[in-house]
C-alpha angles and dihedrals in degrees: 000000000000126000116267128203137192108226103169142025139182141169140183125232113279108232141166099247114008116203090212122087120242089259091053093048089051091049093051094051093044092049092051093048093051093044091051091064100032096250132129134206088266087068093053117097099184142359131224115201121197121193135146126230117345089234091071092067093033094238138105122238091018093183090064091042093054097038100093095041088051093053097260099123107134091351131105103273130184128185118207126191132183099149115248090356090063096094093063095033092057093064088046088057089046090050090054091049091056102031090054090061092240095115136018100203126028128181114212115199127179123187140171132176102191093174090066091067108093134239089359137323089251087068090068092054093058089073101049100071128090108289095221109032103031117012093068088066091061093235125193130181095253096063094039089053088047089057091049094046091050092049091048092049093046097049094049102029092241118163129224088239091060092048092047089061088073092059090046092051098044097045090050091049089052091061086078094051114094092207098048123133101196112015109156147144108252136158134226088254090055089057095045093047096047120105116296108238098179115338125290090018116087124190094256090053087068133076118236126255103250144177120228151106139230133191142187134191116227123194142179117256091258094054095038093057090049099048102033137042090195110042118172111220129221102233100173143004130189142170139175135190116207126187115298089222098093090180088068094058131076099241097205092087130038103222091170088065094047093051092048090047093050090053091052093043091052091052092048094044092240116158101167111032094185091059101033102046118069104188133024132199105186122177110270112176085144123027094240090055091068088060093041092052096044087059093047089050087057096241088131140355120280110285096019102092094084090060090053088058094044090050093050094245091130096047118115089257094038130108091266112025110211121193096349085168091066092254125225091312091063110017094041142251117262087158107233094025090053092063094046089048086066092054089049089051092054090049092053094042094050091049092047091244101119095104114202089000093059112128116230119268122012113301110209102185134031139178130215122192135181136181135196154104105098091349092277108093122093123188127182134183124185119201128189144171 
């Protein structure tokens, strides 16, 4: 397999109700990514589109709907979809396109327009569970995550105050992101006193439903060295699909993330993630999930991630910066675009182009992770310079 680089990135603002259509959001992100590396659509051999359920944009066959806005007109175009994990799976698909030797330059575009789902995105999730064993209960993601959060807290003796520190950190980090939906200065008490959605989940524990798009340009080594003097290389990719029956798993630990991480670490030759990775963008649709995923990514033992946050290790200027972008909690959560936003953030951080979000020193390797579908898909991408 050939070496693959990311040479350009772009993203729209993440907002509550975008005036642009999904096609237009895709176009804007794709245009910015191409402009950032001096390429045009004529230079693109293929397009990978990532987007979650069709219901979120209010259209059927959303891959076909988004294809032209994403730059796929009269080009090989593939849509991938693994729920919330899509935004990190799409660059894995792009990596395969290029590493296989089939294409030299691939444009990866992820988009979501959550405001187009009526009456609310949660309505779409009522239909995805098992029709016999689960759907009769009227499940939604909030109360399933509440079950998981409670189990995680109970097993490890973690407090809501410790978990709330993640929301405080990420929303503050997002104040420095020009595309952020909900950057703000909040306190632990603000989180604890916000509306209870499904105990122990409060409103400020949860990322917002957002509209937006993100895009990256991926190239073969030959093209990357010609078009960029600072390519960022894909060093490892990994994914794992666990059982869709979440009731059959002990929710205190995300094994799907560990297996995906181990696959990526093996490819990148990483033996000690905590020492060899400088910056991490784990998937944080809920504040406890950042901690949950850090443990699955093997940055600490199960139950120890909360202490890393309390001790400031995961702060932007800490020993292991986690979500310096602001993550989904601060930047926003247009599902597929949220995951690719994290890959964009690594690209900018590794090139020293993150502006006020730039972590101190010169990070040389970063990891992006996403999670989704029926809470059983883990996807990981490792980038380095």
